[in-house]
C-alpha positions as CSV (number, residue, x, y, z in Angstrom):
1,M,75.3,52.6,154.2
2,T,78.6,54.2,155.1
3,I,81.1,55.9,152.8
4,A,83.4,52.9,153.3
5,E,80.7,50.5,152.2
6,R,79.8,52.5,149.2
7,I,83.4,52.7,148.0
8,R,83.9,49.0,148.5
9,L,80.6,48.0,146.9
10,T,81.1,50.3,143.9
11,R,84.6,49.1,143.4
12,Q,83.5,45.5,143.5
13,Q,80.6,46.2,141.1
14,K,83.1,47.7,138.7
15,K,85.3,44.6,139.2
16,L,88.3,46.6,140.3
17,S,90.9,45.4,142.8
18,Q,91.9,47.9,145.6
19,T,95.3,48.2,143.8
20,E,93.6,49.1,140.5
21,L,91.3,51.6,142.1
22,A,94.2,53.2,144.0
23,E,96.1,53.6,140.8
24,L,93.1,55.0,138.9
25,A,92.4,57.4,141.7
26,S,96.0,58.3,142.4
27,V,95.6,57.4,146.1
28,N,97.8,55.3,148.3
29,K,96.6,51.7,148.4
30,K,97.0,51.5,152.2
31,S,94.9,54.7,152.5
32,L,92.2,53.2,150.2
33,S,92.2,50.1,152.3
34,R,91.6,52.2,155.5
35,Y,88.8,54.1,153.8
36,E,87.1,50.8,152.8
37,L,87.5,49.4,156.3
38,D,86.0,52.6,157.8
39,A,89.2,53.1,159.7
40,S,89.6,56.6,158.3
41,I,87.6,59.0,156.2
42,P,89.0,60.2,152.9
43,P,89.8,63.9,152.6
44,A,87.8,65.8,150.0
45,D,90.5,65.6,147.3
46,A,90.9,61.8,147.7
47,L,87.1,61.3,147.8
48,K,86.8,63.3,144.5
49,S,89.5,61.2,142.9
50,I,87.9,58.0,144.1
51,A,84.5,59.0,142.9
52,D,85.9,60.0,139.5
53,A,87.8,56.8,139.1
54,L,84.6,54.8,140.0
55,G,82.4,56.9,137.7
56,V,80.1,58.1,140.4
57,S,79.5,61.4,142.1
58,T,80.9,62.4,145.5
59,D,77.3,62.9,146.5
60,Y,76.6,59.3,145.9
61,L,79.6,58.2,148.1
62,L,78.5,60.6,150.8
63,S,74.7,60.1,150.6
64,D,72.6,58.3,153.1
65,D,70.2,57.4,150.3
66,H,71.8,54.4,148.6
67,T,69.4,54.6,145.6
68,L,69.7,57.5,143.3
69,I,67.0,56.3,141.0
70,K,63.6,57.1,142.6
71,D,61.4,55.6,139.8
72,K,61.0,52.0,141.0
73,E,60.0,50.6,137.6
74,L,63.1,52.3,136.0
75,L,65.3,50.9,138.8
76,K,64.0,47.4,138.1
77,K,64.9,47.7,134.4
78,F,68.4,49.0,135.3
79,E,68.9,46.0,137.7
80,V,68.1,43.7,134.8
81,I,70.5,45.6,132.5
82,Q,73.3,45.1,134.9
83,N,73.1,41.4,134.3
84,I,73.0,41.2,130.5
85,D,75.9,40.5,128.3
86,E,78.4,43.4,127.5
87,Q,77.5,43.6,123.8
88,T,73.8,44.2,124.7
89,K,74.8,46.7,127.4
90,V,76.7,48.7,124.7
91,V,73.5,48.8,122.6
92,V,71.4,49.9,125.6
93,D,74.0,52.5,126.5
94,N,74.1,54.0,123.0
95,F,70.3,54.1,122.9
96,L,70.2,55.9,126.3
97,D,72.8,58.4,125.1
98,L,70.6,59.2,122.1
99,V,67.5,59.6,124.2
100,I,69.2,61.8,126.7
101,R,70.9,63.9,124.0
102,D,67.4,64.4,122.3
103,F,65.9,65.3,125.6
104,K,68.6,67.9,126.4
105,A,68.3,69.4,122.9
106,R,64.6,69.8,123.1
107,K,64.9,71.3,126.6
108,A,67.6,73.7,125.4
109,Y,65.5,74.9,122.4
110,A,62.3,75.1,124.3
111,G,63.7,77.8,126.7
């Protein structure tokens, strides 16, 4: 998958128009369109702004590996979560935040 495809796909998954993403990322809408059409490659500063606006890393946009989650069972669960209602997603998100915070705290105090 190309950078162009990742930008476009992620934007669509976030349900953003090109105009909305361009405004969030502070990039020119025509430039964003060219990036998504693979007509030009975004410079580093624009790529960082786009990644930040999309809530992903620049590594994700640049990576040849389209799946960042290597654990297939966990990936299946996240695929299901993407399709549940927003209220339930909030509950899952809050729970994950708690688990991650607990993990980081235990790791910090173990060292």
